[in-house]
C-alpha positions in Angstrom: -11.3 50.0 -60.0 -13.9 49.2 -57.5 -13.3 48.7 -54.0 -15.8 48.9 -50.9 -15.6 49.3 -47.2 -17.3 47.1 -44.8 -18.4 48.1 -41.2 -15.3 46.7 -39.8 -13.4 49.2 -42.2 -11.6 46.4 -43.7 -10.5 47.3 -47.5 -12.1 44.9 -50.1 -11.0 44.1 -53.3 -13.2 42.9 -55.9 -13.4 39.2 -56.1 -10.5 38.5 -53.7 -11.5 39.5 -50.1 -10.1 41.8 -47.7 -6.4 43.0 -48.2 -4.3 43.1 -45.1 -6.6 41.1 -42.9 -4.2 37.9 -42.7 -1.6 37.9 -40.1 1.1 37.1 -42.7 -0.2 40.1 -45.0 -0.2 42.6 -42.0 3.6 41.2 -40.9 4.7 41.8 -44.5 3.3 45.3 -44.9 4.8 46.2 -41.6 8.3 44.8 -42.6 8.3 46.4 -45.8 7.3 49.8 -44.2 10.3 49.3 -41.9 12.4 48.5 -44.6 11.1 51.9 -46.5 12.0 53.6 -43.1 15.4 52.2 -43.0 16.1 53.4 -46.6 14.7 56.5 -45.9 17.0 57.2 -43.1 19.8 57.0 -45.6 20.0 60.4 -46.6 19.3 62.0 -43.2 22.2 59.8 -41.7 24.5 60.6 -44.6 24.2 64.2 -44.1 24.7 63.9 -40.4 27.9 61.9 -41.2 29.0 64.5 -43.5 28.4 67.2 -40.6 30.3 64.9 -38.4 33.4 65.1 -40.7 32.9 61.9 -42.5 33.9 62.2 -46.1 32.0 60.7 -49.0 34.1 58.1 -50.0 35.0 56.8 -46.5 31.2 56.9 -45.6 30.3 54.5 -48.6 33.5 52.1 -48.3 32.7 51.7 -44.7 29.0 51.1 -45.2 29.4 48.4 -47.7 32.1 47.0 -46.0 30.5 46.4 -43.0 27.1 45.5 -44.8 29.0 42.9 -46.7 30.5 41.2 -43.7 27.1 41.2 -41.9 25.1 39.7 -45.0 27.7 37.0 -45.4 27.2 36.0 -41.8 23.4 36.0 -42.1 23.9 33.9 -45.4 26.2 31.4 -43.6 24.0 31.0 -40.6 20.9 30.5 -42.7 22.7 28.0 -44.6 21.6 29.6 -47.9 22.9 28.5 -51.2 26.2 30.2 -52.0 26.7 31.7 -55.5 29.4 30.1 -57.4 31.3 30.4 -60.5 30.3 32.9 -63.1 27.0 34.1 -61.0 29.5 34.9 -58.2 31.8 36.7 -60.6 29.2 38.7 -62.2 27.4 39.7 -58.9 30.7 41.1 -57.6 31.2 42.8 -61.0 27.7 44.3 -60.8 28.2 45.4 -57.2 31.2 47.5 -58.5 29.2 49.0 -61.1 26.5 49.7 -58.8 29.3 51.7 -56.5 29.1 54.4 -59.2 25.5 55.4 -58.7 25.7 55.0 -55.1 28.5 57.5 -55.3 26.6 59.8 -57.3 23.5 59.7 -55.0 25.9 60.5 -51.9 27.4 63.3 -53.7 23.7 64.6 -54.4 23.2 64.8 -50.8 25.8 67.4 -50.4 23.7 69.7 -52.4 20.1 68.8 -51.7 17.8 68.2 -49.2 17.6 64.5 -48.3 13.8 64.4 -49.4 14.3 66.1 -52.6 17.3 64.0 -53.5 15.3 60.7 -52.7 12.5 61.8 -54.5 14.5 62.3 -57.7 16.0 59.2 -57.2 12.7 57.4 -57.3 12.4 58.6 -61.1 14.1 55.2 -61.4 10.8 53.0 -61.9 10.0 55.3 -64.9 13.5 55.0 -66.3 13.5 51.2 -66.1 10.3 51.1 -68.5 11.8 53.7 -70.7 15.1 52.0 -71.0 13.4 48.2 -71.1 11.3 49.6 -74.4 14.4 51.2 -75.9 16.3 47.9 -75.5 13.4 46.2 -76.9 12.9 44.1 -73.9 9.2 45.4 -73.2 6.7 47.2 -75.7 5.7 50.6 -75.3 2.3 51.1 -74.6 0.1 54.2 -73.3 0.1 53.1 -69.8 4.0 53.3 -69.9 3.6 56.8 -71.6 1.2 57.8 -68.9 3.4 56.6 -66.1 6.6 58.4 -67.6 4.6 61.6 -68.1 3.2 61.5 -64.6 6.8 60.9 -63.1 8.3 63.8 -65.5 5.3 65.9 -64.1 6.0 65.2 -60.5 9.8 65.8 -60.8 9.3 69.0 -62.4 6.7 70.3 -59.9 8.6 69.0 -57.0 11.7 71.1 -58.4 9.6 74.1 -59.5 8.0 74.1 -55.8 11.4 73.8 -53.9 12.5 77.2 -54.1 16.3 77.6 -54.8 17.7 74.5 -55.9 21.1 73.4 -56.8 21.6 72.3 -60.3 24.5 70.2 -59.6 22.6 68.4 -56.7 19.6 67.6 -59.4 21.9 66.4 -62.1 23.6 64.1 -59.6 20.5 62.6 -58.4 19.0 62.1 -61.8 22.2 60.5 -62.7 22.0 58.0 -59.9 18.3 57.3 -60.7 19.6 56.4 -64.3 22.2 54.3 -63.1 20.0 52.3 -60.8 17.7 51.8 -63.6 20.8 50.3 -65.7 21.6 48.3 -62.7 18.1 46.7 -62.5 18.1 45.9 -66.3 21.4 44.4 -66.2 20.8 42.2 -63.1 17.5 41.2 -64.3 19.1 39.5 -67.2 22.4 38.4 -65.8 21.4 37.0 -62.6 18.3 34.9 -62.4 17.8 32.2 -59.8 20.2 33.6 -57.0 19.5 33.5 -53.6 18.4 37.2 -52.8 20.3 37.3 -49.6 23.5 36.0 -51.3 23.0 38.4 -54.3 22.8 41.2 -51.9 26.0 40.2 -50.1 27.9 39.8 -53.5 26.4 43.3 -54.7 27.8 44.9 -51.2 31.0 42.8 -51.8 31.9 44.4 -55.1 30.7 47.9 -54.2 33.0 47.7 -51.1 36.1 46.6 -53.3 35.3 49.3 -55.8 34.6 52.0 -53.3 37.8 50.9 -51.1 40.1 51.3 -54.1 38.6 54.7 -54.8 38.8 55.8 -51.2 42.5 54.6 -51.0 43.4 56.6 -54.4 41.9 59.6 -52.9 43.2 59.3 -49.2 39.8 58.6 -47.7 40.4 55.0 -46.7 41.1 55.8 -43.2 37.9 57.7 -41.3 39.3 60.6 -39.3 35.9 61.8 -38.1 35.9 60.8 -34.3 33.6 58.5 -32.5 30.6 60.3 -33.4 31.3 60.0 -37.2 32.1 56.3 -36.9 28.9 55.5 -35.3 27.0 57.3 -38.1 28.9 55.1 -40.4 28.0 51.8 -38.5 24.4 53.3 -38.4 24.4 53.6 -42.1 25.6 50.1 -42.7 23.3 48.3 -40.4 20.4 50.4 -40.4 20.1 51.6 -44.0 21.6 48.6 -45.4 21.3 45.3 -43.4 18.2 45.8 -41.5 16.7 47.5 -44.7 17.5 44.4 -46.9 16.4 41.9 -44.3 13.2 43.5 -43.7 12.4 43.7 -47.2 13.3 40.3 -48.3 11.1 39.1 -45.1 8.3 41.1 -46.6 8.2 40.1 -49.9 7.9 36.6 -48.8 4.6 37.7 -47.3 3.2 40.2 -49.8 4.9 39.2 -53.1 7.5 41.2 -55.0 5.0 43.6 -56.6 2.9 44.6 -53.7 6.3 45.1 -51.7 7.4 47.2 -54.3 4.4 49.5 -54.3 4.4 49.8 -50.6 8.2 50.6 -50.7 7.7 53.5 -52.8 6.5 55.6 -49.7 10.2 55.9 -49.0 10.7 59.4 -50.3 7.8 60.8 -47.9 9.5 59.1 -44.9 12.8 60.6 -46.1 11.0 64.1 -46.0 9.7 63.4 -42.6 13.3 62.6 -41.3 14.7 65.5 -43.1 12.3 67.7 -41.2 13.0 65.9 -37.8 16.6 66.2 -38.1 17.2 69.5 -40.1 13.8 71.4 -40.3 13.7 70.6 -44.0 10.1 71.2 -45.2 8.2 70.0 -48.4 6.0 72.9 -49.6 2.7 72.1 -51.1 3.9 71.8 -54.8 6.7 69.4 -53.7 3.9 67.3 -51.8 2.1 67.3 -54.9 5.2 66.2 -57.1 5.8 63.6 -54.4 2.4 61.9 -55.0 2.7 62.2 -58.7 5.7 60.1 -58.6 4.3 57.6 -56.3 1.4 57.5 -58.7 3.8 56.7 -61.6 4.7 53.8 -59.7 1.4 52.4 -59.1 0.5 53.0 -62.9 3.5 50.9 -63.9 3.0 48.0 -61.4 -0.8 47.5 -61.4 -2.4 46.2 -64.7 -5.8 47.5 -65.7 -9.0 45.9 -64.5 -9.2 46.9 -60.8 -7.1 46.4 -57.7 -7.9 42.6 -57.7 -4.5 42.2 -59.4 -2.8 42.8 -56.1 -4.0 39.4 -55.1 -3.7 37.7 -58.3 -0.9 37.6 -60.7 -1.7 40.2 -63.0 1.2 42.5 -62.2 3.5 43.8 -64.9 6.5 42.2 -63.2 9.9 43.4 -64.3 11.0 41.2 -61.7 14.7 40.1 -61.5 16.2 38.7 -58.3 14.4 40.2 -55.3 17.7 41.8 -54.0 17.4 44.5 -56.7 14.5 46.2 -54.8 16.9 46.0 -51.5 20.4 47.5 -52.0 20.3 51.5 -52.4 
């Protein structure tokens, strides 16, 4: 892997010219980073909502209900192609299934610091690689084995370096990561060729329906948390869902799916920063090392051997279903 630095401090990739020097690429980078920040704020905003008296099911139902409504407005305003027939039904059904892992992650935030929960959740790229091999969709390789080993090492180091850890929270976060990996694999085979924004609207609709029924059954359909709690629910819906989705999709158009996926993996670091700002949560040196290893596992999975030139070419290992798969958390 070769890279050089010109006097202008532009990063040069072998055979492809400087990265990030085109206006469109700089805008794409900024948009994907903004998206990562929006999703990175999810854990902290959720924990603030819990402290304001919002219950888990009420938060999730409100989040996806508001997000679905706004996303459908954006789909209509942009005159995008509407999913129809079997694709629409499948999208709503996947959204209902997706709600289970969203609930697991939301519950994990009641037991863990937001940064650690997000770090554990980002085990999902390695889990996708393992499950894809188990299901015989892709072949196992040394690169996959190396990425999986690095991710596991990062998670173990992050947990060991975190002091007292709640086992229930760790279990919930890892189950959420496993559920998200399964969702990615299912969506990649069932929902090809659907407009990403329309798919995101369908997924949020299905999640809102499933979580609304669950909230009704548990008496949490009506939010009783005061104005502060309601504003936090709206913030989760608009900032950590709608804006995160819109920014990521706009960034993908400029960077491409694989590069955008790599950039967005800075999310756990941003979550840790937000956790420190809101609650003085701190990542120790070992947790920082663990987070770095998890990020490294994403790079190993996404970039083929042969240099960083693959960032501009099409030499990525693309496990690339509809783009909305990377947008809904």
